[in-house]
N, CA, C, O and the ligand as a Tripos MOL2 file, in Angstrom:
@<TRIPOS>MOLECULE
protein
  305   303    77     0     0
PROTEIN
NO_CHARGES

@<TRIPOS>ATOM
      1 N           0.9950   -6.9290  -11.5450 N.3       1 MET1
      2 CA          0.0630   -5.7960  -11.6400 C.3       1 MET1
      3 C           0.5330   -4.6760  -10.7060 C.2       1 MET1
      4 O           0.7470   -4.8950   -9.5140 O.2       1 MET1
      5 N           0.6870   -3.4950  -11.2580 N.am      2 ILE2
      6 CA          1.1250   -2.3570  -10.4520 C.3       2 ILE2
      7 C          -0.0990   -1.6820   -9.8300 C.2       2 ILE2
      8 O          -1.0460   -1.3260  -10.5310 O.2       2 ILE2
      9 N          -0.0680   -1.5100   -8.5100 N.am      3 VAL3
     10 CA         -1.1610   -0.8100   -7.8330 C.3       3 VAL3
     11 C          -0.6230    0.5130   -7.3120 C.2       3 VAL3
     12 O           0.4370    0.5630   -6.6880 O.2       3 VAL3
     13 N          -1.3500    1.5650   -7.5710 N.am      4 ARG4
     14 CA         -0.9850    2.8650   -7.0190 C.3       4 ARG4
     15 C          -2.2600    3.5990   -6.6280 C.2       4 ARG4
     16 O          -3.3660    3.1060   -6.8470 O.2       4 ARG4
     17 N          -2.0940    4.7720   -6.0520 N.am      5 ASN5
     18 CA         -3.2660    5.5260   -5.6240 C.3       5 ASN5
     19 C          -3.5800    6.6170   -6.6270 C.2       5 ASN5
     20 O          -2.6930    7.3430   -7.0770 O.2       5 ASN5
     21 N          -4.8420    6.7220   -6.9690 N.am      6 CYS6
     22 CA         -5.3000    7.7680   -7.8820 C.3       6 CYS6
     23 C          -4.9430    9.1330   -7.3070 C.2       6 CYS6
     24 O          -5.1720    9.3940   -6.1270 O.2       6 CYS6
     25 N          -4.3800   10.0020   -8.1440 N.am      7 ASN7
     26 CA         -3.9790   11.3050   -7.6100 C.3       7 ASN7
     27 C          -5.1510   12.2730   -7.4980 C.2       7 ASN7
     28 O          -4.9800   13.4030   -7.0390 O.2       7 ASN7
     29 N          -6.3320   11.8410   -7.9100 N.am      8 ARG8
     30 CA         -7.5320   12.6820   -7.7250 C.3       8 ARG8
     31 C          -8.3080   12.2770   -6.4790 C.2       8 ARG8
     32 O          -8.6610   13.1340   -5.6700 O.2       8 ARG8
     33 N          -8.5810   10.9770   -6.3100 N.am      9 CYS9
     34 CA         -9.4500   10.5600   -5.2070 C.3       9 CYS9
     35 C          -8.7430    9.6470   -4.2030 C.2       9 CYS9
     36 O          -9.2980    9.3540   -3.1440 O.2       9 CYS9
     37 N          -7.5280    9.1930   -4.5200 N.am     10 GLY10
     38 CA         -6.7770    8.3880   -3.5670 C.3      10 GLY10
     39 C          -7.1020    6.9090   -3.5790 C.2      10 GLY10
     40 O          -6.5000    6.1420   -2.8280 O.2      10 GLY10
     41 N          -8.0410    6.4890   -4.4160 N.am     11 ALA11
     42 CA         -8.4080    5.0770   -4.4700 C.3      11 ALA11
     43 C          -7.2590    4.2520   -5.0460 C.2      11 ALA11
     44 O          -6.4410    4.7550   -5.8180 O.2      11 ALA11
     45 N          -7.2120    2.9720   -4.6560 N.am     12 ALA12
     46 CA         -6.2180    2.0540   -5.2130 C.3      12 ALA12
     47 C          -6.6090    1.7220   -6.6530 C.2      12 ALA12
     48 O          -7.7080    1.2320   -6.9140 O.2      12 ALA12
     49 N          -5.7140    1.9910   -7.5590 N.am     13 ILE13
     50 CA         -5.9900    1.7040   -8.9680 C.3      13 ILE13
     51 C          -4.8370    0.9230   -9.5700 C.2      13 ILE13
     52 O          -3.7250    0.9120   -9.0430 O.2      13 ILE13
     53 N          -5.1250    0.2800  -10.6720 N.am     14 THR14
     54 CA         -4.1050   -0.4410  -11.4090 C.3      14 THR14
     55 C          -4.2650   -0.0840  -12.8840 C.2      14 THR14
     56 O          -5.2630    0.5200  -13.2760 O.2      14 THR14
     57 N          -3.3000   -0.4510  -13.6830 N.am     15 PHE15
     58 CA         -3.3590   -0.1140  -15.1010 C.3      15 PHE15
     59 C          -3.4270   -1.3820  -15.9220 C.2      15 PHE15
     60 O          -2.5760   -2.2620  -15.7960 O.2      15 PHE15
     61 N          -4.4400   -1.4710  -16.7620 N.am     16 VAL16
     62 CA         -4.5960   -2.6100  -17.6570 C.3      16 VAL16
     63 C          -4.2740   -2.1350  -19.0650 C.2      16 VAL16
     64 O          -4.8090   -1.1290  -19.5310 O.2      16 VAL16
     65 N          -3.3920   -2.8680  -19.7370 N.am     17 ARG17
     66 CA         -3.0190   -2.4690  -21.0920 C.3      17 ARG17
     67 C          -4.0770   -2.9510  -22.0750 C.2      17 ARG17
     68 O          -4.3980   -4.1390  -22.1290 O.2      17 ARG17
     69 N          -4.6140   -2.0140  -22.8510 N.am     18 THR18
     70 CA         -5.6710   -2.3630  -23.7940 C.3      18 THR18
     71 C          -5.0650   -3.0130  -25.0360 C.2      18 THR18
     72 O          -3.8490   -3.0410  -25.2230 O.2      18 THR18
     73 N          -5.9640   -3.5370  -25.8820 N.am     19 LYS19
     74 CA         -5.5230   -4.1500  -27.1360 C.3      19 LYS19
     75 C          -4.7770   -3.1440  -28.0060 C.2      19 LYS19
     76 O          -3.9320   -3.5180  -28.8180 O.2      19 LYS19
     77 N          -5.1030   -1.8500  -27.8240 N.am     20 LYS20
     78 CA         -4.4530   -0.8140  -28.6140 C.3      20 LYS20
     79 C          -3.1520   -0.3390  -27.9680 C.2      20 LYS20
     80 O          -2.5150    0.5880  -28.4670 O.2      20 LYS20
     81 N          -2.7520   -0.9720  -26.8530 N.am     21 GLY21
     82 CA         -1.4910   -0.6380  -26.2160 C.3      21 GLY21
     83 C          -1.5470    0.5400  -25.2730 C.2      21 GLY21
     84 O          -0.5090    1.0530  -24.8560 O.2      21 GLY21
     85 N          -2.7540    0.9800  -24.9290 N.am     22 LYS22
     86 CA         -2.9310    2.1010  -24.0100 C.3      22 LYS22
     87 C          -3.1220    1.5700  -22.6010 C.2      22 LYS22
     88 O          -3.8000    0.5620  -22.4050 O.2      22 LYS22
     89 N          -2.5320    2.2400  -21.6180 N.am     23 ALA23
     90 CA         -2.7190    1.8260  -20.2280 C.3      23 ALA23
     91 C          -3.9490    2.5190  -19.6670 C.2      23 ALA23
     92 O          -3.9820    3.7450  -19.5600 O.2      23 ALA23
     93 N          -4.9630    1.7360  -19.3080 N.am     24 MET24
     94 CA         -6.1940    2.3190  -18.7900 C.3      24 MET24
     95 C          -6.2590    2.1600  -17.2760 C.2      24 MET24
     96 O          -6.1340    1.0430  -16.7720 O.2      24 MET24
     97 N          -6.4540    3.2630  -16.5320 N.am     25 PRO25
     98 CA         -6.5850    3.1490  -15.0780 C.3      25 PRO25
     99 C          -7.8940    2.4640  -14.7060 C.2      25 PRO25
    100 O          -8.9640    2.8380  -15.1870 O.2      25 PRO25
    101 N          -7.7930    1.4620  -13.8470 N.am     26 CYS26
    102 CA         -8.9570    0.7040  -13.4060 C.3      26 CYS26
    103 C          -8.8870    0.5310  -11.8960 C.2      26 CYS26
    104 O          -7.8110    0.6050  -11.3030 O.2      26 CYS26
    105 N         -10.0440    0.3000  -11.2790 N.am     27 ASP27
    106 CA        -10.0560   -0.0110   -9.8550 C.3      27 ASP27
    107 C          -9.2140   -1.2640   -9.6270 C.2      27 ASP27
    108 O          -9.2820   -2.2200  -10.3990 O.2      27 ASP27
    109 N          -8.4110   -1.2430   -8.5450 N.am     28 ALA28
    110 CA         -7.4440   -2.3260   -8.3340 C.3      28 ALA28
    111 C          -8.1110   -3.6650   -8.0510 C.2      28 ALA28
    112 O          -7.5450   -4.7190   -8.3410 O.2      28 ALA28
    113 N          -9.3180   -3.6220   -7.4840 N.am     29 GLN29
    114 CA         -9.9980   -4.8570   -7.1090 C.3      29 GLN29
    115 C         -10.7280   -5.4490   -8.3150 C.2      29 GLN29
    116 O         -11.6530   -4.8340   -8.8450 O.2      29 GLN29
    117 N         -10.3190   -6.6220   -8.7420 N.am     30 ALA30
    118 CA        -11.0200   -7.2990   -9.8320 C.3      30 ALA30
    119 C         -12.3220   -7.8820   -9.3090 C.2      30 ALA30
    120 O         -12.4030   -8.3130   -8.1590 O.2      30 ALA30
    121 N         -13.3480   -7.8920  -10.1680 N.am     31 MET31
    122 CA        -14.6640   -8.3870   -9.7480 C.3      31 MET31
    123 C         -15.1900   -9.3630  -10.7980 C.2      31 MET31
    124 O         -14.8560   -9.2550  -11.9770 O.2      31 MET31
    125 N         -16.0230  -10.3260  -10.3590 N.am     32 PRO32
    126 CA        -16.6410  -11.2260  -11.3340 C.3      32 PRO32
    127 C         -17.6830  -10.4800  -12.1630 C.2      32 PRO32
    128 O         -18.3670   -9.5860  -11.6660 O.2      32 PRO32
    129 N         -17.7900  -10.8570  -13.4220 N.am     33 TYR33
    130 CA        -18.7090  -10.1680  -14.3240 C.3      33 TYR33
    131 C         -19.3830  -11.1750  -15.2450 C.2      33 TYR33
    132 O         -18.9780  -12.3320  -15.3600 O.2      33 TYR33
    133 N         -20.4300  -10.6790  -15.8940 N.am     34 ARG34
    134 CA        -21.1170  -11.4470  -16.9380 C.3      34 ARG34
    135 C         -21.1810  -10.5610  -18.1730 C.2      34 ARG34
    136 O         -21.6060   -9.4080  -18.0890 O.2      34 ARG34
    137 N         -20.7650  -11.0880  -19.3140 N.am     35 VAL35
    138 CA        -20.8520  -10.3240  -20.5590 C.3      35 VAL35
    139 C         -22.3060  -10.2390  -21.0040 C.2      35 VAL35
    140 O         -23.0190  -11.2420  -21.0170 O.2      35 VAL35
    141 N         -22.7450   -9.0250  -21.3700 N.am     36 ALA36
    142 CA        -24.0940   -8.8180  -21.8770 C.3      36 ALA36
    143 C         -24.0480   -7.6710  -22.8790 C.2      36 ALA36
    144 O         -23.8420   -6.5220  -22.4880 O.2      36 ALA36
    145 N         -24.2400   -7.9660  -24.1740 N.am     37 PRO37
    146 CA        -24.2280   -6.8790  -25.1640 C.3      37 PRO37
    147 C         -25.2590   -5.8150  -24.7820 C.2      37 PRO37
    148 O         -26.4160   -6.1390  -24.5140 O.2      37 PRO37
    149 N         -24.8460   -4.5640  -24.7570 N.am     38 GLY38
    150 CA        -25.7540   -3.4950  -24.3500 C.3      38 GLY38
    151 C         -25.9290   -3.3990  -22.8490 C.2      38 GLY38
    152 O         -26.8150   -2.6880  -22.3750 O.2      38 GLY38
    153 N         -25.0940   -4.1070  -22.0870 N.am     39 GLY39
    154 CA        -25.1780   -4.0790  -20.6310 C.3      39 GLY39
    155 C         -24.8420   -2.7120  -20.0670 C.2      39 GLY39
    156 O         -24.3500   -1.8440  -20.7870 O.2      39 GLY39
    157 N         -25.1080   -2.5150  -18.7720 N.am     40 PRO40
    158 CA        -25.0150   -1.1840  -18.1720 C.3      40 PRO40
    159 C         -23.5980   -0.6800  -17.8830 C.2      40 PRO40
    160 O         -23.4080    0.5220  -17.6990 O.2      40 PRO40
    161 N         -22.6050   -1.5630  -17.8380 N.am     41 VAL41
    162 CA        -21.2710   -1.1070  -17.4430 C.3      41 VAL41
    163 C         -20.2130   -1.5670  -18.4430 C.2      41 VAL41
    164 O         -20.3870   -2.5450  -19.1700 O.2      41 VAL41
    165 N         -19.1100   -0.8210  -18.4480 N.am     42 ASN42
    166 CA        -17.9260   -1.2150  -19.1980 C.3      42 ASN42
    167 C         -17.0510   -2.0780  -18.3060 C.2      42 ASN42
    168 O         -16.8450   -1.7630  -17.1340 O.2      42 ASN42
    169 N         -16.5370   -3.1650  -18.8600 N.am     43 ILE43
    170 CA        -15.7010   -4.0860  -18.1030 C.3      43 ILE43
    171 C         -14.3930   -4.2790  -18.8560 C.2      43 ILE43
    172 O         -14.3840   -4.6400  -20.0330 O.2      43 ILE43
    173 N         -13.2850   -4.0330  -18.1570 N.am     44 MET44
    174 CA        -11.9760   -4.2600  -18.7540 C.3      44 MET44
    175 C         -11.5030   -5.6500  -18.3800 C.2      44 MET44
    176 O         -11.2200   -5.9250  -17.2140 O.2      44 MET44
    177 N         -11.4170   -6.5200  -19.3640 N.am     45 LYS45
    178 CA        -10.9260   -7.8600  -19.0950 C.3      45 LYS45
    179 C          -9.4140   -7.8030  -18.8670 C.2      45 LYS45
    180 O          -8.7440   -6.8990  -19.3670 O.2      45 LYS45
    181 N          -8.8750   -8.7670  -18.1100 N.am     46 PRO46
    182 CA         -7.4290   -8.7500  -17.8390 C.3      46 PRO46
    183 C          -6.5750   -8.7910  -19.1090 C.2      46 PRO46
    184 O          -5.4160   -8.3750  -19.0920 O.2      46 PRO46
    185 N          -7.1480   -9.2940  -20.2140 N.am     47 ASP47
    186 CA         -6.3710   -9.3280  -21.4580 C.3      47 ASP47
    187 C          -6.4780   -8.0290  -22.2550 C.2      47 ASP47
    188 O          -5.9470   -7.9350  -23.3620 O.2      47 ASP47
    189 N          -7.1640   -7.0220  -21.6940 N.am     48 GLY48
    190 CA         -7.1840   -5.7160  -22.3360 C.3      48 GLY48
    191 C          -8.3540   -5.4650  -23.2630 C.2      48 GLY48
    192 O          -8.3890   -4.4470  -23.9540 O.2      48 GLY48
    193 N          -9.3030   -6.3670  -23.2880 N.am     49 GLU49
    194 CA        -10.4840   -6.1600  -24.1180 C.3      49 GLU49
    195 C         -11.5830   -5.5140  -23.2850 C.2      49 GLU49
    196 O         -11.8760   -5.9680  -22.1790 O.2      49 GLU49
    197 N         -12.1990   -4.4450  -23.8210 N.am     50 LEU50
    198 CA        -13.2830   -3.7510  -23.1210 C.3      50 LEU50
    199 C         -14.6130   -4.3120  -23.6180 C.2      50 LEU50
    200 O         -14.8900   -4.3010  -24.8170 O.2      50 LEU50
    201 N         -15.4290   -4.8010  -22.6920 N.am     51 VAL51
    202 CA        -16.7140   -5.3810  -23.0640 C.3      51 VAL51
    203 C         -17.8280   -4.7350  -22.2370 C.2      51 VAL51
    204 O         -17.5760   -4.1180  -21.2020 O.2      51 VAL51
    205 N         -19.0700   -4.8930  -22.7200 N.am     52 ARG52
    206 CA        -20.2400   -4.4390  -21.9700 C.3      52 ARG52
    207 C         -20.8200   -5.6140  -21.1990 C.2      52 ARG52
    208 O         -20.7540   -6.7610  -21.6430 O.2      52 ARG52
    209 N         -21.3910   -5.3120  -20.0360 N.am     53 GLY53
    210 CA        -22.0050   -6.3700  -19.2480 C.3      53 GLY53
    211 C         -22.4140   -5.8350  -17.9050 C.2      53 GLY53
    212 O         -22.7440   -4.6570  -17.7650 O.2      53 GLY53
    213 N         -22.3910   -6.6970  -16.9190 N.am     54 TYR54
    214 CA        -22.7250   -6.2420  -15.5730 C.3      54 TYR54
    215 C         -21.9030   -7.0140  -14.5470 C.2      54 TYR54
    216 O         -21.4260   -8.1190  -14.8080 O.2      54 TYR54
    217 N         -21.7540   -6.4090  -13.3870 N.am     55 TRP55
    218 CA        -20.9810   -7.0100  -12.3000 C.3      55 TRP55
    219 C         -21.8360   -7.9910  -11.5280 C.2      55 TRP55
    220 O         -23.0540   -7.8380  -11.4390 O.2      55 TRP55
    221 N         -21.1910   -8.9970  -10.9740 N.am     56 LEU56
    222 CA        -21.8880   -9.9860  -10.1610 C.3      56 LEU56
    223 C         -21.5170   -9.7820   -8.7020 C.2      56 LEU56
    224 O         -20.3880   -9.4090   -8.3850 O.2      56 LEU56
    225 N         -22.4680  -10.0270   -7.8200 N.am     57 GLU57
    226 CA        -22.2020   -9.9080   -6.3860 C.3      57 GLU57
    227 C         -21.2410  -11.0080   -5.9250 C.2      57 GLU57
    228 O         -20.4270  -10.7970   -5.0270 O.2      57 GLU57
    229 N         -21.3480  -12.1690   -6.5470 N.am     58 SER58
    230 CA        -20.5170  -13.2970   -6.1530 C.3      58 SER58
    231 C         -20.4690  -14.2770   -7.3060 C.2      58 SER58
    232 O         -21.0510  -14.0340   -8.3630 O.2      58 SER58
    233 N         -19.7780  -15.3780   -7.1040 N.am     59 GLY59
    234 CA        -19.6730  -16.3790   -8.1550 C.3      59 GLY59
    235 C         -18.5570  -16.0470   -9.1250 C.2      59 GLY59
    236 O         -17.7220  -15.1820   -8.8590 O.2      59 GLY59
    237 N         -18.5490  -16.7400  -10.2470 N.am     60 THR60
    238 CA        -17.4510  -16.5670  -11.1880 C.3      60 THR60
    239 C         -17.9170  -15.9490  -12.5040 C.2      60 THR60
    240 O         -17.1340  -15.2480  -13.1460 O.2      60 THR60
    241 N         -19.1600  -16.1780  -12.9320 N.am     61 GLY61
    242 CA        -19.6490  -15.5960  -14.1680 C.3      61 GLY61
    243 C         -18.7610  -15.9570  -15.3410 C.2      61 GLY61
    244 O         -18.3940  -17.1180  -15.5220 O.2      61 GLY61
    245 N         -18.4150  -14.9450  -16.1450 N.am     62 ASP62
    246 CA        -17.5600  -15.1710  -17.3100 C.3      62 ASP62
    247 C         -16.0890  -14.9280  -16.9840 C.2      62 ASP62
    248 O         -15.2350  -15.0090  -17.8670 O.2      62 ASP62
    249 N         -15.7890  -14.6300  -15.7230 N.am     63 GLY63
    250 CA        -14.4080  -14.3630  -15.3290 C.3      63 GLY63
    251 C         -14.3750  -13.1520  -14.4200 C.2      63 GLY63
    252 O         -15.4170  -12.6500  -13.9960 O.2      63 GLY63
    253 N         -13.1740  -12.6860  -14.1240 N.am     64 VAL64
    254 CA        -13.0530  -11.4620  -13.3380 C.3      64 VAL64
    255 C         -12.4720  -10.3720  -14.2330 C.2      64 VAL64
    256 O         -11.6230  -10.6240  -15.0880 O.2      64 VAL64
    257 N         -12.9530   -9.1640  -14.0080 N.am     65 GLY65
    258 CA        -12.4990   -8.0340  -14.7980 C.3      65 GLY65
    259 C         -12.3430   -6.8120  -13.9090 C.2      65 GLY65
    260 O         -12.5850   -6.8570  -12.7030 O.2      65 GLY65
    261 N         -11.9350   -5.7270  -14.5370 N.am     66 TYR66
    262 CA        -11.6730   -4.4940  -13.8060 C.3      66 TYR66
    263 C         -12.6180   -3.3940  -14.2590 C.2      66 TYR66
    264 O         -12.9400   -3.2700  -15.4410 O.2      66 TYR66
    265 N         -13.0520   -2.5980  -13.2890 N.am     67 ARG67
    266 CA        -13.9170   -1.4670  -13.6140 C.3      67 ARG67
    267 C         -13.0300   -0.2810  -13.9840 C.2      67 ARG67
    268 O         -12.1740    0.1210  -13.1970 O.2      67 ARG67
    269 N         -13.2290    0.2840  -15.1810 N.am     68 PRO68
    270 CA        -12.4550    1.4810  -15.5400 C.3      68 PRO68
    271 C         -12.6240    2.5460  -14.4610 C.2      68 PRO68
    272 O         -13.7410    2.8430  -14.0370 O.2      68 PRO68
    273 N         -11.4980    3.1190  -14.0200 N.am     69 HIS69
    274 CA        -11.5760    4.0030  -12.8560 C.3      69 HIS69
    275 C         -12.3610    5.2760  -13.1320 C.2      69 HIS69
    276 O         -12.9150    5.8680  -12.2060 O.2      69 HIS69
    277 N         -12.4210    5.7100  -14.3910 N.am     70 TRP70
    278 CA        -13.1680    6.9310  -14.6680 C.3      70 TRP70
    279 C         -14.6510    6.7670  -14.3560 C.2      70 TRP70
    280 O         -15.3690    7.7580  -14.2260 O.2      70 TRP70
    281 N         -15.1210    5.5150  -14.2320 N.am     71 ALA71
    282 CA        -16.5210    5.2980  -13.8770 C.3      71 ALA71
    283 C         -16.7750    5.4840  -12.3790 C.2      71 ALA71
    284 O         -17.9130    5.7050  -11.9650 O.2      71 ALA71
    285 N         -15.7110    5.3960  -11.5630 N.am     72 SER72
    286 CA        -15.9260    5.4550  -10.1240 C.3      72 SER72
    287 C         -15.1540    6.5770   -9.4460 C.2      72 SER72
    288 O         -15.3520    6.8350   -8.2590 O.2      72 SER72
    289 N         -14.2680    7.2510  -10.1920 N.am     73 CYS73
    290 CA        -13.4250    8.2840   -9.5780 C.3      73 CYS73
    291 C         -14.2790    9.4620   -9.1280 C.2      73 CYS73
    292 O         -15.1080    9.9830   -9.8740 O.2      73 CYS73
    293 N         -14.0500    9.8580   -7.8920 N.am     74 ARG74
    294 CA        -14.6820   11.0950   -7.4380 C.3      74 ARG74
    295 C         -13.7430   11.7810   -6.4610 C.2      74 ARG74
    296 O         -13.1070   11.1400   -5.6230 O.2      74 ARG74
    297 N         -13.6730   13.0650   -6.5850 N.am     75 THR75
    298 CA        -12.8170   13.8160   -5.6870 C.3      75 THR75
    299 C         -13.4880   13.8920   -4.3260 C.2      75 THR75
    300 O         -14.7030   14.0760   -4.2520 O.2      75 THR75
    301 N         -12.7350   13.7570   -3.2570 N.am     76 PRO76
    302 CA        -13.3440   13.7430   -1.9150 C.3      76 PRO76
    303 C         -13.9790   15.1000   -1.5640 C.2      76 PRO76
    304 O         -14.5330   15.2600   -0.4760 O.2      76 PRO76
    305 ZN         -9.7710    8.5530   -8.7280 Zn       77 ZN77
@<TRIPOS>BOND
     1     1     2 1
     2     2     3 1
     3     3     4 2
     4     3     5 am
     5     5     6 1
     6     6     7 1
     7     7     8 2
     8     7     9 am
     9     9    10 1
    10    10    11 1
    11    11    12 2
    12    11    13 am
    13    13    14 1
    14    14    15 1
    15    15    16 2
    16    15    17 am
    17    17    18 1
    18    18    19 1
    19    19    20 2
    20    19    21 am
    21    21    22 1
    22    22    23 1
    23    23    24 2
    24    23    25 am
    25    25    26 1
    26    26    27 1
    27    27    28 2
    28    27    29 am
    29    29    30 1
    30    30    31 1
    31    31    32 2
    32    31    33 am
    33    33    34 1
    34    34    35 1
    35    35    36 2
    36    35    37 am
    37    37    38 1
    38    38    39 1
    39    39    40 2
    40    39    41 am
    41    41    42 1
    42    42    43 1
    43    43    44 2
    44    43    45 am
    45    45    46 1
    46    46    47 1
    47    47    48 2
    48    47    49 am
    49    49    50 1
    50    50    51 1
    51    51    52 2
    52    51    53 am
    53    53    54 1
    54    54    55 1
    55    55    56 2
    56    55    57 am
    57    57    58 1
    58    58    59 1
    59    59    60 2
    60    59    61 am
    61    61    62 1
    62    62    63 1
    63    63    64 2
    64    63    65 am
    65    65    66 1
    66    66    67 1
    67    67    68 2
    68    67    69 am
    69    69    70 1
    70    70    71 1
    71    71    72 2
    72    71    73 am
    73    73    74 1
    74    74    75 1
    75    75    76 2
    76    75    77 am
    77    77    78 1
    78    78    79 1
    79    79    80 2
    80    79    81 am
    81    81    82 1
    82    82    83 1
    83    83    84 2
    84    83    85 am
    85    85    86 1
    86    86    87 1
    87    87    88 2
    88    87    89 am
    89    89    90 1
    90    90    91 1
    91    91    92 2
    92    91    93 am
    93    93    94 1
    94    94    95 1
    95    95    96 2
    96    95    97 am
    97    97    98 1
    98    98    99 1
    99    99   100 2
   100    99   101 am
   101   101   102 1
   102   102   103 1
   103   103   104 2
   104   103   105 am
   105   105   106 1
   106   106   107 1
   107   107   108 2
   108   107   109 am
   109   109   110 1
   110   110   111 1
   111   111   112 2
   112   111   113 am
   113   113   114 1
   114   114   115 1
   115   115   116 2
   116   115   117 am
   117   117   118 1
   118   118   119 1
   119   119   120 2
   120   119   121 am
   121   121   122 1
   122   122   123 1
   123   123   124 2
   124   123   125 am
   125   125   126 1
   126   126   127 1
   127   127   128 2
   128   127   129 am
   129   129   130 1
   130   130   131 1
   131   131   132 2
   132   131   133 am
   133   133   134 1
   134   134   135 1
   135   135   136 2
   136   135   137 am
   137   137   138 1
   138   138   139 1
   139   139   140 2
   140   139   141 am
   141   141   142 1
   142   142   143 1
   143   143   144 2
   144   143   145 am
   145   145   146 1
   146   146   147 1
   147   147   148 2
   148   147   149 am
   149   149   150 1
   150   150   151 1
   151   151   152 2
   152   151   153 am
   153   153   154 1
   154   154   155 1
   155   155   156 2
   156   155   157 am
   157   157   158 1
   158   158   159 1
   159   159   160 2
   160   159   161 am
   161   161   162 1
   162   162   163 1
   163   163   164 2
   164   163   165 am
   165   165   166 1
   166   166   167 1
   167   167   168 2
   168   167   169 am
   169   169   170 1
   170   170   171 1
   171   171   172 2
   172   171   173 am
   173   173   174 1
   174   174   175 1
   175   175   176 2
   176   175   177 am
   177   177   178 1
   178   178   179 1
   179   179   180 2
   180   179   181 am
   181   181   182 1
   182   182   183 1
   183   183   184 2
   184   183   185 am
   185   185   186 1
   186   186   187 1
   187   187   188 2
   188   187   189 am
   189   189   190 1
   190   190   191 1
   191   191   192 2
   192   191   193 am
   193   193   194 1
   194   194   195 1
   195   195   196 2
   196   195   197 am
   197   197   198 1
   198   198   199 1
   199   199   200 2
   200   199   201 am
   201   201   202 1
   202   202   203 1
   203   203   204 2
   204   203   205 am
   205   205   206 1
   206   206   207 1
   207   207   208 2
   208   207   209 am
   209   209   210 1
   210   210   211 1
   211   211   212 2
   212   211   213 am
   213   213   214 1
   214   214   215 1
   215   215   216 2
   216   215   217 am
   217   217   218 1
   218   218   219 1
   219   219   220 2
   220   219   221 am
   221   221   222 1
   222   222   223 1
   223   223   224 2
   224   223   225 am
   225   225   226 1
   226   226   227 1
   227   227   228 2
   228   227   229 am
   229   229   230 1
   230   230   231 1
   231   231   232 2
   232   231   233 am
   233   233   234 1
   234   234   235 1
   235   235   236 2
   236   235   237 am
   237   237   238 1
   238   238   239 1
   239   239   240 2
   240   239   241 am
   241   241   242 1
   242   242   243 1
   243   243   244 2
   244   243   245 am
   245   245   246 1
   246   246   247 1
   247   247   248 2
   248   247   249 am
   249   249   250 1
   250   250   251 1
   251   251   252 2
   252   251   253 am
   253   253   254 1
   254   254   255 1
   255   255   256 2
   256   255   257 am
   257   257   258 1
   258   258   259 1
   259   259   260 2
   260   259   261 am
   261   261   262 1
   262   262   263 1
   263   263   264 2
   264   263   265 am
   265   265   266 1
   266   266   267 1
   267   267   268 2
   268   267   269 am
   269   269   270 1
   270   270   271 1
   271   271   272 2
   272   271   273 am
   273   273   274 1
   274   274   275 1
   275   275   276 2
   276   275   277 am
   277   277   278 1
   278   278   279 1
   279   279   280 2
   280   279   281 am
   281   281   282 1
   282   282   283 1
   283   283   284 2
   284   283   285 am
   285   285   286 1
   286   286   287 1
   287   287   288 2
   288   287   289 am
   289   289   290 1
   290   290   291 1
   291   291   292 2
   292   291   293 am
   293   293   294 1
   294   294   295 1
   295   295   296 2
   296   295   297 am
   297   297   298 1
   298   298   299 1
   299   299   300 2
   300   299   301 am
   301   301   302 1
   302   302   303 1
   303   303   304 2
@<TRIPOS>SUBSTRUCTURE
     1 MET1         2 RESIDUE 1 A MET
     2 ILE2         6 RESIDUE 1 A ILE
     3 VAL3        10 RESIDUE 1 A VAL
     4 ARG4        14 RESIDUE 1 A ARG
     5 ASN5        18 RESIDUE 1 A ASN
     6 CYS6        22 RESIDUE 1 A CYS
     7 ASN7        26 RESIDUE 1 A ASN
     8 ARG8        30 RESIDUE 1 A ARG
     9 CYS9        34 RESIDUE 1 A CYS
    10 GLY10       38 RESIDUE 1 A GLY
    11 ALA11       42 RESIDUE 1 A ALA
    12 ALA12       46 RESIDUE 1 A ALA
    13 ILE13       50 RESIDUE 1 A ILE
    14 THR14       54 RESIDUE 1 A THR
    15 PHE15       58 RESIDUE 1 A PHE
    16 VAL16       62 RESIDUE 1 A VAL
    17 ARG17       66 RESIDUE 1 A ARG
    18 THR18       70 RESIDUE 1 A THR
    19 LYS19       74 RESIDUE 1 A LYS
    20 LYS20       78 RESIDUE 1 A LYS
    21 GLY21       82 RESIDUE 1 A GLY
    22 LYS22       86 RESIDUE 1 A LYS
    23 ALA23       90 RESIDUE 1 A ALA
    24 MET24       94 RESIDUE 1 A MET
    25 PRO25       98 RESIDUE 1 A PRO
    26 CYS26      102 RESIDUE 1 A CYS
    27 ASP27      106 RESIDUE 1 A ASP
    28 ALA28      110 RESIDUE 1 A ALA
    29 GLN29      114 RESIDUE 1 A GLN
    30 ALA30      118 RESIDUE 1 A ALA
    31 MET31      122 RESIDUE 1 A MET
    32 PRO32      126 RESIDUE 1 A PRO
    33 TYR33      130 RESIDUE 1 A TYR
    34 ARG34      134 RESIDUE 1 A ARG
    35 VAL35      138 RESIDUE 1 A VAL
    36 ALA36      142 RESIDUE 1 A ALA
    37 PRO37      146 RESIDUE 1 A PRO
    38 GLY38      150 RESIDUE 1 A GLY
    39 GLY39      154 RESIDUE 1 A GLY
    40 PRO40      158 RESIDUE 1 A PRO
    41 VAL41      162 RESIDUE 1 A VAL
    42 ASN42      166 RESIDUE 1 A ASN
    43 ILE43      170 RESIDUE 1 A ILE
    44 MET44      174 RESIDUE 1 A MET
    45 LYS45      178 RESIDUE 1 A LYS
    46 PRO46      182 RESIDUE 1 A PRO
    47 ASP47      186 RESIDUE 1 A ASP
    48 GLY48      190 RESIDUE 1 A GLY
    49 GLU49      194 RESIDUE 1 A GLU
    50 LEU50      198 RESIDUE 1 A LEU
    51 VAL51      202 RESIDUE 1 A VAL
    52 ARG52      206 RESIDUE 1 A ARG
    53 GLY53      210 RESIDUE 1 A GLY
    54 TYR54      214 RESIDUE 1 A TYR
    55 TRP55      218 RESIDUE 1 A TRP
    56 LEU56      222 RESIDUE 1 A LEU
    57 GLU57      226 RESIDUE 1 A GLU
    58 SER58      230 RESIDUE 1 A SER
    59 GLY59      234 RESIDUE 1 A GLY
    60 THR60      238 RESIDUE 1 A THR
    61 GLY61      242 RESIDUE 1 A GLY
    62 ASP62      246 RESIDUE 1 A ASP
    63 GLY63      250 RESIDUE 1 A GLY
    64 VAL64      254 RESIDUE 1 A VAL
    65 GLY65      258 RESIDUE 1 A GLY
    66 TYR66      262 RESIDUE 1 A TYR
    67 ARG67      266 RESIDUE 1 A ARG
    68 PRO68      270 RESIDUE 1 A PRO
    69 HIS69      274 RESIDUE 1 A HIS
    70 TRP70      278 RESIDUE 1 A TRP
    71 ALA71      282 RESIDUE 1 A ALA
    72 SER72      286 RESIDUE 1 A SER
    73 CYS73      290 RESIDUE 1 A CYS
    74 ARG74      294 RESIDUE 1 A ARG
    75 THR75      298 RESIDUE 1 A THR
    76 PRO76      302 RESIDUE 1 A PRO
    77 ZN77       305 GROUP 0 **** ****
């Protein structure tokens, strides 16, 4: 996994290749998640599938995934 710094906000980001072959910038830190149709957040699974659900504070849930960086990017 390649980690680099976002050129807008400087956060550590990585690129996950989607099923369509597009590289999507995501926060570098993977987090545990739970899949929930109609859930509040988009979750990029390591295999490149984007699902809806929510993040977990701890535990394993349905696995670990990446938050698309456009959801958290902010210029300082
Ligand atoms: Zn950013």
